[in-house]
MITIVO-572360 format. One record per residue (C-alpha): residue in three letters; y, z, x; residue number from 1. Coordinates in nm, 2 decimals, always signed. Example, Ala and Ser with C-alpha at 12.3 -4.5 7.8 and 13.67 -1.06 7.14 Angstrom:
<nodes>
- aa_y_z_x_i
- ALA_-0.45_+0.78_+1.23_1;
- SER_-0.11_+0.71_+1.37_2;
</nodes>
This chain:
<nodes>
- aa_y_z_x_i
- GLN_+12.29_+10.38_+6.23_1;
- PRO_+12.41_+10.44_+6.63_2;
- SER_+12.57_+10.79_+6.65_3;
- SER_+12.86_+10.85_+6.83_4;
- TRP_+12.63_+11.00_+7.11_5;
- ALA_+12.48_+10.62_+7.18_6;
- ALA_+12.81_+10.45_+7.14_7;
- THR_+12.97_+10.66_+7.42_8;
- THR_+12.67_+10.63_+7.62_9;
- GLY_+12.58_+10.28_+7.57_10;
- HIS_+12.25_+10.39_+7.39_11;
- ALA_+12.34_+10.14_+7.08_12;
- ASN_+12.29_+9.84_+7.32_13;
- HIS_+11.93_+9.70_+7.34_14;
- ARG_+11.78_+9.42_+7.45_15;
- SER_+11.49_+9.24_+7.26_16;
- ALA_+11.15_+9.31_+7.43_17;
- THR_+10.83_+9.18_+7.39_18;
- ARG_+10.51_+9.42_+7.30_19;
- HIS_+10.31_+9.61_+7.49_20;
- PRO_+10.09_+9.89_+7.49_21;
- PRO_+10.20_+10.19_+7.67_22;
- PRO_+10.00_+10.38_+7.94_23;
- GLY_+9.74_+10.56_+7.73_24;
- ALA_+9.72_+10.43_+7.46_25;
- PRO_+9.39_+10.24_+7.31_26;
- VAL_+9.34_+9.90_+7.41_27;
- ARG_+9.17_+9.65_+7.15_28;
- ALA_+8.94_+9.39_+7.33_29;
- GLY_+9.24_+9.10_+7.36_30;
- GLY_+9.47_+9.33_+7.48_31;
- THR_+9.70_+9.43_+7.17_32;
- ALA_+9.80_+9.75_+7.10_33;
- ALA_+9.61_+10.02_+6.89_34;
- THR_+9.86_+10.25_+6.71_35;
- ASP_+9.78_+10.30_+6.42_36;
- PRO_+9.59_+10.65_+6.33_37;
- GLU_+9.26_+10.50_+6.16_38;
- THR_+9.23_+10.30_+6.49_39;
- MET_+9.32_+10.62_+6.68_40;
- ALA_+9.06_+10.80_+6.52_41;
- ALA_+8.75_+10.52_+6.55_42;
- SER_+8.84_+10.53_+6.91_43;
- ARG_+8.80_+10.93_+6.94_44;
- ARG_+8.47_+10.89_+6.76_45;
- ASP_+8.34_+10.58_+6.92_46;
- GLY_+8.42_+10.74_+7.29_47;
- ALA_+8.69_+10.62_+7.52_48;
- GLY_+8.51_+10.36_+7.67_49;
- GLY_+8.36_+10.18_+7.36_50;
- GLU_+8.37_+9.83_+7.32_51;
- GLY_+8.61_+9.79_+7.03_52;
- GLU_+8.88_+10.02_+7.14_53;
- ARG_+8.90_+10.16_+7.47_54;
- PHE_+9.16_+10.33_+7.71_55;
- PRO_+9.21_+10.18_+8.04_56;
- ASP_+8.92_+10.12_+8.30_57;
- THR_+9.00_+10.39_+8.52_58;
- ALA_+8.65_+10.43_+8.66_59;
- THR_+8.59_+10.12_+8.74_60;
- GLY_+8.88_+9.88_+8.68_61;
- LEU_+9.09_+9.68_+8.88_62;
- TRP_+9.46_+9.79_+9.05_63;
- THR_+9.76_+9.62_+8.89_64;
- ILE_+10.07_+9.56_+9.14_65;
- HIS_+10.35_+9.33_+8.99_66;
- ASN_+10.14_+9.21_+8.73_67;
- ARG_+9.86_+9.05_+8.96_68;
- ARG_+9.54_+9.24_+8.97_69;
- TYR_+9.32_+9.30_+9.28_70;
- ASN_+8.96_+9.44_+9.38_71;
- LEU_+9.04_+9.77_+9.61_72;
- THR_+8.67_+9.85_+9.62_73;
- SER_+8.56_+9.72_+9.92_74;
- PHE_+8.90_+9.87_+10.11_75;
- LEU_+8.90_+10.27_+9.91_76;
- ASP_+8.76_+10.41_+10.22_77;
- ALA_+8.97_+10.23_+10.47_78;
- HIS_+9.27_+10.31_+10.31_79;
- PRO_+9.51_+10.51_+10.56_80;
- GLY_+9.64_+10.73_+10.25_81;
- GLY_+9.30_+10.84_+10.16_82;
- ARG_+9.04_+10.72_+9.89_83;
- PHE_+9.16_+10.94_+9.60_84;
- ALA_+9.52_+10.79_+9.64_85;
- LEU_+9.36_+10.48_+9.51_86;
- GLU_+9.15_+10.60_+9.29_87;
- LEU_+9.44_+10.78_+9.08_88;
- ALA_+9.60_+10.48_+9.05_89;
- ARG_+9.27_+10.21_+8.95_90;
- GLY_+9.26_+10.03_+8.59_91;
- ARG_+9.61_+10.10_+8.56_92;
- ASN_+9.97_+9.95_+8.62_93;
- CYS_+10.05_+10.11_+8.98_94;
- THR_+10.38_+9.88_+9.07_95;
- GLU_+10.58_+10.16_+9.12_96;
- LEU_+10.34_+10.38_+9.32_97;
- PHE_+10.22_+10.07_+9.53_98;
- GLU_+10.63_+9.99_+9.63_99;
- SER_+10.73_+10.39_+9.69_100;
- TYR_+10.42_+10.52_+9.90_101;
- HIS_+10.45_+10.20_+10.11_102;
- SER_+10.82_+10.23_+10.12_103;
- LEU_+10.80_+10.28_+10.53_104;
- ALA_+10.53_+10.10_+10.58_105;
- GLY_+10.69_+9.73_+10.57_106;
- GLU_+10.58_+9.41_+10.49_107;
- ARG_+10.21_+9.47_+10.61_108;
- PRO_+10.04_+9.68_+10.28_109;
- ARG_+10.17_+9.35_+10.08_110;
- ALA_+10.08_+9.10_+10.30_111;
- MET_+9.71_+9.28_+10.30_112;
- LEU_+9.65_+9.27_+9.90_113;
- ALA_+9.63_+8.87_+9.89_114;
- ALA_+9.29_+8.93_+10.03_115;
- TYR_+9.21_+9.09_+9.71_116;
- TYR_+9.37_+8.90_+9.48_117;
- VAL_+9.13_+8.81_+9.14_118;
- GLU_+9.37_+8.75_+8.84_119;
- ASP_+9.71_+8.78_+8.70_120;
- ALA_+9.75_+8.99_+8.40_121;
- ALA_+9.85_+8.86_+8.09_122;
- ARG_+10.13_+8.97_+7.85_123;
- GLY_+10.03_+9.20_+7.64_124;
- ASP_+9.74_+9.34_+7.85_125;
- HIS_+9.75_+9.70_+7.91_126;
- ASP_+9.83_+9.73_+8.24_127;
- TYR_+10.07_+9.47_+8.23_128;
- ALA_+10.45_+9.57_+8.26_129;
- GLU_+10.80_+9.43_+8.30_130;
- THR_+11.01_+9.80_+8.27_131;
- PHE_+11.18_+9.75_+8.62_132;
- SER_+11.32_+9.44_+8.80_133;
- TRP_+11.11_+9.39_+9.09_134;
- ALA_+11.20_+9.00_+9.20_135;
- SER_+11.54_+9.10_+9.40_136;
- THR_+11.54_+9.46_+9.52_137;
- PRO_+11.91_+9.40_+9.74_138;
- PHE_+11.94_+9.83_+9.72_139;
- TYR_+11.61_+9.96_+9.79_140;
- ASP_+11.56_+9.71_+10.05_141;
- ALA_+11.84_+9.82_+10.24_142;
- LEU_+11.78_+10.19_+10.20_143;
- LYS_+11.42_+10.16_+10.28_144;
- ALA_+11.54_+9.99_+10.64_145;
- ARG_+11.76_+10.23_+10.72_146;
- VAL_+11.52_+10.50_+10.66_147;
- ARG_+11.26_+10.33_+10.84_148;
- ALA_+11.55_+10.35_+11.11_149;
- HIS_+11.57_+10.70_+11.08_150;
- PHE_+11.23_+10.77_+11.14_151;
- ARG_+11.18_+10.53_+11.38_152;
- GLY_+10.95_+10.73_+11.70_153;
- ARG_+10.93_+11.04_+11.46_154;
- SER_+10.71_+11.18_+11.19_155;
- HIS_+10.82_+11.16_+10.82_156;
- LYS_+10.52_+11.43_+10.79_157;
- ALA_+10.57_+11.81_+10.78_158;
- THR_+10.70_+11.98_+11.05_159;
- PRO_+10.59_+12.30_+11.25_160;
- ALA_+10.87_+12.48_+11.08_161;
- MET_+10.81_+12.36_+10.77_162;
- TRP_+10.39_+12.42_+10.80_163;
- LEU_+10.49_+12.81_+10.94_164;
- HIS_+10.69_+12.86_+10.59_165;
- HIS_+10.43_+12.77_+10.41_166;
- VAL_+10.18_+12.99_+10.58_167;
- VAL_+10.39_+13.27_+10.58_168;
- MET_+10.43_+13.23_+10.20_169;
- VAL_+10.07_+13.20_+10.14_170;
- ALA_+10.04_+13.55_+10.33_171;
- LEU_+10.28_+13.72_+10.13_172;
- VAL_+10.11_+13.64_+9.82_173;
- VAL_+9.76_+13.71_+9.95_174;
- LEU_+9.94_+14.06_+10.12_175;
- CYS_+10.10_+14.17_+9.78_176;
- TYR_+9.86_+14.10_+9.55_177;
- PRO_+9.68_+14.39_+9.58_178;
- SER_+9.97_+14.60_+9.55_179;
- LEU_+10.05_+14.42_+9.24_180;
- LEU_+9.74_+14.53_+9.12_181;
- ARG_+9.81_+14.86_+9.16_182;
- GLY_+10.15_+14.85_+8.94_183;
- ASN_+10.41_+14.80_+9.22_184;
- TRP_+10.68_+14.62_+9.12_185;
- LEU_+10.84_+14.46_+9.38_186;
- ALA_+10.51_+14.29_+9.47_187;
- LEU_+10.51_+14.12_+9.14_188;
- LEU_+10.82_+13.99_+9.24_189;
- VAL_+10.77_+13.87_+9.58_190;
- VAL_+10.43_+13.74_+9.48_191;
- SER_+10.56_+13.56_+9.18_192;
- VAL_+10.88_+13.40_+9.38_193;
- ALA_+10.66_+13.37_+9.75_194;
- TYR_+10.38_+13.15_+9.53_195;
- PHE_+10.60_+12.90_+9.44_196;
- LEU_+10.80_+12.81_+9.74_197;
- GLY_+10.42_+12.81_+9.93_198;
- PRO_+10.13_+12.75_+9.74_199;
- ALA_+10.33_+12.57_+9.43_200;
- ALA_+10.49_+12.38_+9.71_201;
- MET_+10.22_+12.27_+9.88_202;
- LEU_+10.04_+12.18_+9.54_203;
- HIS_+10.35_+11.94_+9.50_204;
- ASP_+10.38_+11.83_+9.87_205;
- GLY_+9.99_+11.75_+9.92_206;
- SER_+9.97_+11.55_+9.56_207;
- HIS_+10.25_+11.35_+9.73_208;
- PHE_+10.09_+11.30_+10.06_209;
- SER_+10.35_+11.39_+10.23_210;
- LEU_+10.24_+11.71_+10.41_211;
- SER_+9.97_+11.54_+10.67_212;
- LYS_+9.89_+11.19_+10.76_213;
- TRP_+9.49_+11.33_+10.73_214;
- ALA_+9.42_+11.26_+10.33_215;
- TRP_+9.17_+11.58_+10.31_216;
- LEU_+9.42_+11.82_+10.42_217;
- ASN_+9.66_+11.70_+10.18_218;
- ARG_+9.42_+11.75_+9.93_219;
- VAL_+9.29_+12.09_+10.04_220;
- CYS_+9.68_+12.22_+10.04_221;
- ALA_+9.69_+12.07_+9.63_222;
- TYR_+9.44_+12.29_+9.56_223;
- VAL_+9.57_+12.63_+9.72_224;
- GLY_+9.86_+12.55_+9.48_225;
- SER_+9.63_+12.47_+9.16_226;
- ALA_+9.74_+12.82_+8.98_227;
- HIS_+10.07_+12.64_+8.93_228;
- SER_+9.92_+12.37_+8.78_229;
- SER_+9.57_+12.20_+8.78_230;
- VAL_+9.53_+11.90_+9.05_231;
- TYR_+9.37_+11.70_+8.82_232;
- MET_+9.66_+11.75_+8.56_233;
- TRP_+9.94_+11.70_+8.82_234;
- ASP_+9.81_+11.42_+8.93_235;
- HIS_+9.88_+11.24_+8.61_236;
- GLN_+10.16_+11.39_+8.44_237;
- HIS_+10.36_+11.41_+8.77_238;
- THR_+10.28_+11.18_+9.06_239;
- ILE_+10.18_+10.89_+8.80_240;
- ALA_+10.41_+10.92_+8.52_241;
- HIS_+10.72_+11.11_+8.60_242;
- HIS_+10.76_+10.99_+8.93_243;
- SER_+10.71_+10.62_+8.81_244;
- TYR_+10.89_+10.64_+8.48_245;
- THR_+11.17_+10.91_+8.53_246;
- GLY_+11.32_+10.97_+8.23_247;
- LEU_+11.23_+10.70_+8.03_248;
- HIS_+11.11_+10.81_+7.66_249;
- GLY_+10.74_+10.75_+7.58_250;
- CYS_+10.65_+10.74_+7.93_251;
- ASP_+10.76_+11.03_+8.15_252;
- PRO_+10.59_+11.37_+7.98_253;
- ASP_+10.83_+11.59_+8.09_254;
- LEU_+11.06_+11.54_+7.82_255;
- TYR_+10.82_+11.66_+7.59_256;
- HIS_+10.70_+11.97_+7.74_257;
- PHE_+11.01_+12.14_+7.54_258;
- THR_+10.97_+12.03_+7.22_259;
- ILE_+10.59_+12.04_+7.12_260;
- GLY_+10.53_+12.22_+6.86_261;
- ALA_+10.87_+12.33_+6.79_262;
- ARG_+10.83_+12.11_+6.42_263;
- SER_+10.50_+12.27_+6.30_264;
- LYS_+10.56_+12.52_+6.00_265;
- ILE_+10.47_+12.88_+6.04_266;
- PRO_+10.56_+13.09_+5.72_267;
- LEU_+10.75_+13.35_+5.78_268;
- PRO_+10.87_+13.59_+5.52_269;
- GLY_+11.22_+13.56_+5.42_270;
- ILE_+11.26_+13.32_+5.66_271;
- GLY_+11.06_+13.04_+5.55_272;
- ALA_+10.82_+12.77_+5.76_273;
- VAL_+10.97_+12.75_+6.15_274;
- GLY_+10.85_+12.60_+6.43_275;
- LEU_+10.76_+12.72_+6.74_276;
- PRO_+11.05_+12.84_+6.97_277;
- GLY_+11.15_+12.49_+7.11_278;
- PHE_+11.44_+12.29_+7.26_279;
- ARG_+11.51_+11.91_+7.31_280;
- PRO_+11.62_+11.83_+7.67_281;
- SER_+11.77_+11.48_+7.55_282;
- PRO_+11.97_+11.34_+7.27_283;
- SER_+11.70_+11.07_+7.20_284;
- LEU_+11.49_+11.34_+7.11_285;
- ARG_+11.48_+11.41_+6.77_286;
- PRO_+11.69_+11.72_+6.68_287;
- LEU_+11.49_+12.06_+6.58_288;
- PRO_+11.50_+12.25_+6.27_289;
- THR_+11.78_+12.53_+6.25_290;
- ARG_+11.67_+12.73_+6.02_291;
- LEU_+11.67_+13.01_+6.23_292;
- GLY_+12.05_+12.92_+6.30_293;
- ARG_+12.23_+12.69_+6.51_294;
- HIS_+12.18_+12.90_+6.78_295;
- ALA_+11.84_+12.93_+6.79_296;
- TRP_+11.76_+12.70_+7.07_297;
- LEU_+11.86_+12.97_+7.34_298;
- LEU_+11.56_+13.13_+7.21_299;
- GLY_+11.32_+12.79_+7.27_300;
- TRP_+11.47_+12.75_+7.60_301;
- LEU_+11.43_+13.12_+7.74_302;
- THR_+11.05_+13.11_+7.59_303;
- ARG_+10.98_+12.75_+7.74_304;
- ALA_+11.18_+12.80_+8.08_305;
- LEU_+10.93_+13.10_+8.13_306;
- LEU_+10.65_+12.90_+8.01_307;
- THR_+10.69_+12.61_+8.26_308;
- THR_+10.46_+12.73_+8.48_309;
- PHE_+10.21_+12.87_+8.22_310;
- GLY_+10.31_+12.62_+7.94_311;
- PRO_+10.15_+12.27_+8.14_312;
- SER_+9.89_+12.52_+8.39_313;
- VAL_+9.67_+12.63_+8.09_314;
- LEU_+9.81_+12.59_+7.72_315;
- GLU_+9.86_+12.22_+7.73_316;
- GLU_+9.53_+12.19_+7.92_317;
- VAL_+9.33_+12.38_+7.64_318;
- LEU_+9.52_+12.16_+7.38_319;
- MET_+9.45_+11.84_+7.53_320;
- TYR_+9.08_+11.91_+7.48_321;
- ALA_+9.14_+12.09_+7.11_322;
- PRO_+8.98_+11.92_+6.78_323;
- CYS_+9.35_+11.93_+6.68_324;
- PHE_+9.47_+11.68_+6.93_325;
- PRO_+9.46_+11.34_+6.86_326;
- PHE_+9.32_+11.21_+7.18_327;
- GLY_+9.01_+11.37_+7.32_328;
- GLY_+9.12_+11.44_+7.62_329;
- SER_+9.17_+11.05_+7.73_330;
- SER_+9.52_+11.08_+7.78_331;
- TYR_+9.79_+11.35_+7.87_332;
- LEU_+9.98_+11.40_+7.58_333;
- GLY_+9.88_+11.10_+7.46_334;
- ILE_+10.13_+10.91_+7.75_335;
- ILE_+9.96_+10.82_+8.05_336;
- ALA_+9.59_+10.77_+8.03_337;
- LEU_+9.34_+11.00_+8.25_338;
- ARG_+9.08_+10.93_+8.52_339;
- ARG_+8.76_+11.00_+8.32_340;
- HIS_+8.53_+11.28_+8.47_341;
- SER_+8.15_+11.35_+8.41_342;
- ARG_+8.09_+11.66_+8.18_343;
- ALA_+8.01_+11.88_+8.49_344;
- ARG_+8.32_+11.80_+8.67_345;
- LEU_+8.54_+11.88_+8.35_346;
- ALA_+8.32_+12.19_+8.33_347;
- ALA_+8.40_+12.28_+8.64_348;
- HIS_+8.75_+12.22_+8.63_349;
- PHE_+8.77_+12.45_+8.29_350;
- ALA_+8.60_+12.73_+8.49_351;
- GLY_+8.86_+12.70_+8.75_352;
- ARG_+9.12_+12.75_+8.48_353;
- ALA_+8.94_+13.03_+8.39_354;
- VAL_+8.97_+13.18_+8.72_355;
- VAL_+9.35_+13.11_+8.72_356;
- VAL_+9.39_+13.28_+8.43_357;
- PHE_+9.18_+13.59_+8.54_358;
- LEU_+9.36_+13.64_+8.86_359;
- GLY_+9.70_+13.58_+8.68_360;
- VAL_+9.72_+13.76_+8.35_361;
- VAL_+9.32_+13.93_+8.27_362;
- LEU_+9.29_+14.13_+8.64_363;
- PRO_+9.68_+14.26_+8.65_364;
- PHE_+9.67_+14.37_+8.28_365;
- ALA_+9.30_+14.54_+8.29_366;
- ALA_+9.38_+14.72_+8.63_367;
- LEU_+9.69_+14.87_+8.46_368;
- ALA_+9.59_+14.92_+8.17_369;
- MET_+9.24_+15.12_+8.22_370;
- ALA_+9.41_+15.31_+8.51_371;
- PRO_+9.44_+15.66_+8.37_372;
- PRO_+9.66_+15.83_+8.24_373;
- LEU_+9.60_+15.59_+7.91_374;
- SER_+9.96_+15.56_+7.69_375;
- LEU_+10.17_+15.35_+7.56_376;
- THR_+10.39_+15.31_+7.86_377;
- SER_+10.11_+15.23_+8.10_378;
- LEU_+9.96_+14.99_+7.80_379;
- ALA_+10.34_+14.81_+7.80_380;
- LYS_+10.35_+14.87_+8.18_381;
- ALA_+9.98_+14.66_+8.18_382;
- PHE_+10.13_+14.41_+7.93_383;
- ALA_+10.45_+14.31_+8.16_384;
- PHE_+10.20_+14.28_+8.46_385;
- GLY_+10.01_+14.04_+8.29_386;
- VAL_+10.27_+13.85_+8.14_387;
- LEU_+10.56_+13.85_+8.46_388;
- PRO_+10.40_+13.68_+8.73_389;
- PHE_+10.37_+13.30_+8.58_390;
- ALA_+10.69_+13.40_+8.36_391;
- VAL_+10.87_+13.45_+8.71_392;
- ASN_+10.72_+13.19_+8.86_393;
- GLY_+10.81_+12.93_+8.52_394;
- MET_+11.18_+13.03_+8.51_395;
- TYR_+11.22_+12.98_+8.91_396;
- TYR_+11.05_+12.63_+8.87_397;
- TYR_+11.22_+12.52_+8.56_398;
- ALA_+11.59_+12.66_+8.73_399;
- VAL_+11.55_+12.46_+9.08_400;
- SER_+11.36_+12.14_+8.92_401;
- GLN_+11.52_+12.07_+8.57_402;
- VAL_+11.86_+12.09_+8.66_403;
- SER_+11.82_+11.77_+8.81_404;
- HIS_+11.69_+11.60_+8.53_405;
- ILE_+11.85_+11.72_+8.26_406;
- GLN_+12.18_+11.65_+8.27_407;
- GLU_+12.45_+11.42_+8.09_408;
- ALA_+12.49_+11.20_+8.34_409;
- CYS_+12.04_+11.08_+8.36_410;
- PHE_+12.07_+11.02_+7.99_411;
- ALA_+12.42_+10.84_+7.99_412;
- SER_+12.35_+10.62_+8.31_413;
- THR_+12.26_+10.33_+8.18_414;
- ALA_+12.29_+10.12_+7.88_415;
- ASP_+11.92_+10.06_+7.87_416;
- GLU_+11.80_+10.45_+7.86_417;
- GLY_+11.53_+10.49_+7.62_418;
- HIS_+11.44_+10.09_+7.62_419;
- PRO_+11.09_+9.93_+7.72_420;
- LEU_+11.30_+9.66_+7.96_421;
- VAL_+11.52_+9.86_+8.17_422;
- ASN_+11.58_+9.54_+8.37_423;
- ASN_+11.74_+9.70_+8.67_424;
- GLU_+11.58_+9.81_+8.99_425;
- TRP_+11.35_+10.13_+8.97_426;
- ALA_+11.49_+10.30_+9.28_427;
- ILE_+11.89_+10.24_+9.13_428;
- HIS_+11.71_+10.40_+8.79_429;
- GLN_+11.61_+10.68_+9.03_430;
- VAL_+11.91_+10.74_+9.17_431;
- GLN_+12.10_+10.75_+8.80_432;
- HIS_+11.87_+10.96_+8.64_433;
- THR_+11.88_+11.27_+8.87_434;
- VAL_+12.18_+11.49_+8.97_435;
- ASP_+12.16_+11.67_+9.30_436;
- TYR_+12.26_+11.99_+9.43_437;
- GLY_+12.34_+12.12_+9.74_438;
- ILE_+12.24_+11.81_+9.90_439;
- THR_+12.30_+11.90_+10.27_440;
- ASP_+12.26_+12.28_+10.28_441;
- ALA_+11.94_+12.43_+10.48_442;
- LEU_+11.94_+12.68_+10.25_443;
- THR_+11.92_+12.54_+9.93_444;
- LYS_+11.64_+12.29_+10.04_445;
- HIS_+11.43_+12.59_+10.16_446;
- MET_+11.54_+12.80_+9.87_447;
- SER_+11.42_+12.47_+9.65_448;
- VAL_+11.18_+12.36_+9.87_449;
- GLY_+11.33_+12.02_+9.84_450;
- LEU_+11.40_+11.99_+9.49_451;
- ASN_+11.78_+11.98_+9.54_452;
- ASN_+11.73_+11.65_+9.66_453;
- GLN_+11.56_+11.48_+9.36_454;
- ALA_+11.70_+11.12_+9.42_455;
- VAL_+11.51_+11.11_+9.78_456;
- HIS_+11.21_+11.26_+9.69_457;
- HIS_+11.16_+11.02_+9.41_458;
- LEU_+11.23_+10.74_+9.66_459;
- PHE_+11.02_+10.87_+9.94_460;
- PRO_+10.76_+11.07_+9.79_461;
- GLN_+10.55_+11.04_+10.08_462;
- VAL_+10.85_+11.19_+10.32_463;
- ALA_+10.78_+11.61_+10.35_464;
- TRP_+11.07_+11.83_+10.19_465;
- VAL_+11.17_+11.94_+10.50_466;
- HIS_+11.39_+11.58_+10.61_467;
- TYR_+11.56_+11.55_+10.23_468;
- ASP_+11.91_+11.71_+10.37_469;
- ALA_+11.94_+11.44_+10.68_470;
- LEU_+11.81_+11.16_+10.44_471;
- ALA_+12.06_+11.19_+10.16_472;
- PRO_+12.37_+11.09_+10.36_473;
- ILE_+12.19_+10.75_+10.40_474;
- LEU_+12.12_+10.73_+10.09_475;
- GLU_+12.51_+10.80_+9.96_476;
- ARG_+12.64_+10.60_+10.22_477;
- THR_+12.36_+10.31_+10.03_478;
- CYS_+12.49_+10.39_+9.72_479;
- ARG_+12.85_+10.39_+9.76_480;
- GLU_+12.78_+10.03_+9.97_481;
- PHE_+12.60_+9.86_+9.65_482;
- GLY_+12.83_+10.03_+9.40_483;
- VAL_+12.52_+10.26_+9.25_484;
- THR_+12.66_+10.61_+9.17_485;
- TYR_+12.49_+10.88_+9.35_486;
- ARG_+12.57_+11.21_+9.14_487;
- HIS_+12.54_+11.54_+9.28_488;
- HIS_+12.68_+11.91_+9.25_489;
- ARG_+12.81_+12.12_+9.55_490;
- GLY_+12.56_+12.37_+9.48_491;
- PHE_+12.28_+12.52_+9.21_492;
- ALA_+12.50_+12.73_+9.02_493;
- GLU_+12.73_+12.43_+8.95_494;
- ALA_+12.46_+12.24_+8.88_495;
- PHE_+12.28_+12.52_+8.61_496;
- PHE_+12.61_+12.54_+8.41_497;
- HIS_+12.61_+12.22_+8.35_498;
- HIS_+12.28_+12.16_+8.28_499;
- MET_+12.32_+12.45_+8.00_500;
- LEU_+12.63_+12.34_+7.91_501;
- PHE_+12.44_+11.99_+7.83_502;
- LEU_+12.18_+12.16_+7.63_503;
- LYS_+12.45_+12.34_+7.37_504;
- ARG_+12.60_+12.02_+7.29_505;
- VAL_+12.25_+11.86_+7.24_506;
- ASN_+12.09_+12.14_+7.04_507;
- GLU_+12.40_+12.22_+6.85_508;
- SER_+12.46_+11.92_+6.71_509;
- ASP_+12.26_+11.66_+6.52_510;
- VAL_+12.34_+11.37_+6.74_511;
- TYR_+12.02_+11.11_+6.76_512;
- ALA_+12.02_+10.83_+6.97_513;
- ALA_+11.70_+10.71_+6.89_514;
- PRO_+11.54_+10.44_+7.15_515;
- LYS_+11.57_+10.13_+6.95_516;
- ARG_+11.18_+10.09_+7.04_517;
- ARG_+10.92_+10.37_+7.20_518;
- MET_+10.71_+10.32_+7.47_519;
- MET_+10.42_+10.49_+7.32_520;
- SER_+10.17_+10.48_+7.02_521;
- GLN_+10.25_+10.59_+6.65_522;
- ALA_+9.98_+10.87_+6.69_523;
- THR_+10.19_+10.99_+6.98_524;
- LEU_+10.50_+11.00_+6.80_525;
- LYS_+10.37_+11.19_+6.50_526;
- PHE_+10.16_+11.41_+6.75_527;
- LEU_+10.47_+11.50_+6.95_528;
- GLY_+10.68_+11.52_+6.61_529;
- GLU_+10.90_+11.20_+6.67_530;
- VAL_+10.88_+11.07_+6.31_531;
- ALA_+10.99_+11.19_+6.03_532;
- ARG_+10.72_+11.27_+5.77_533;
- PRO_+10.58_+11.00_+5.51_534;
- ALA_+10.80_+11.17_+5.26_535;
- ALA_+11.10_+11.10_+5.44_536;
- ALA_+10.97_+10.81_+5.62_537;
- ALA_+11.21_+10.45_+5.54_538;
- PRO_+11.17_+10.11_+5.66_539;
- PRO_+11.21_+10.00_+6.01_540;
- THR_+11.59_+9.91_+6.12_541;
- ALA_+11.77_+9.85_+6.36_542;
- ALA_+11.87_+10.13_+6.44_543;
- THR_+11.56_+10.33_+6.44_544;
- GLY_+11.35_+10.04_+6.58_545;
- ASP_+10.94_+10.04_+6.47_546;
- ALA_+10.84_+10.38_+6.58_547;
- GLY_+10.47_+10.20_+6.54_548;
- SER_+10.51_+9.95_+6.81_549;
- SER_+10.44_+10.02_+7.17_550;
- HIS_+10.58_+9.89_+7.50_551;
- ARG_+10.51_+9.92_+7.85_552;
</nodes>
């Protein structure tokens, strides 16, 4: 039944919706979702590109924008943002990507599409989407006009000062790394933090094409930060899924990093079967087992926060190609379809991940473990230096990024939370699912590389973060004019306090505001632990919805 949480936040008020497959779900010929485990298994056996069950065609397919399909193949090399930007969106509904990345370009891109039109997508097709309302967008239109006016006669890409910032941080990483290998604690801290502020930020900004007008330079910069995450996975998990469907259950992978494996059964003597440490970031995720006590989530929070970089960068990549993974490397956590690569390209990809693990974990450990004299103390230090670079980097990244998206207000801002038909402007949804901090403070901006202004970043991802503090007042004024609540804290400390307070309330209670309909397949729900075991399963009700249905 609807929980007290649902009653107070509006989760109980849902509209009916037509069923559609989610991004990444196998699709039968004819457009219906293949969501049962047998069909998913058949899809893996036959290959993701089989004739019977197939994933969205991200190699030779069309581009779907506002449910109209376009063949942009002949435009790939002429695209101002580069060929890769278009290839990333191929074979899927890329409406949100198209609108946000062309938000400063006026009407010209939309007018150019007419020459490449092929057909309309039909309701029920894998690339048909009606998640957000795009028929009328007065809020976003007014905001875009004001931001375009702000940048009239000036560039919205990285400034010389921002390039200097990145160069200094990269230099610190390179110069301090040899000292890290010799066991210098200060070097360990500098490398871990500087890598986030420099190379990792370059991965983020390069993947959003915000550093330079030259597409090749953005791509090179993205690979400079590939120890933070592989560019291949980051493009799908962050650029496509998180930015298009921020905070939407079943569409935003960031909601599930912290619960993967937390419901597994690992036998411990004297305690019983427990899952991996984890925590749930939203009341619309199933409560985690509390066999270790009501406060066990704190251990889960600490563990997952420290793994915020290494988890998605290495562990999840291995998991997605492991035999136990239900989707055979065809989608990211079963949520977003991956672009297909040849075996040679995948081999190169995993070779790159192996180099990351070698330089970030194996070499620091080996350099200290093999240095005489050998002792328990030296082995403990070697272990610390093999683990802490990723851990410190992960905790820093978690702190400055997740405090904006995991807040009570992010999950209580609309009555449609967790529903496949948000029925609202995409831009308004982005603002409502973000709580920023220190939005005009220069130091906060630099120490978070712009992640303190997530609302601006999501609405204008092609803009370099050095400009966000100037755009925040424009966003705030526009929100006030249109009656949109723009929430932000005075600084990081206040944002972090409210973040932890929200996690405490969610994880120390059994409150469960189950989405009426989840935007993912049954196989994905089972993999993520979002459905009960068969013995405890009950027929779908108005409160739980049909967990086996899929929507876009």
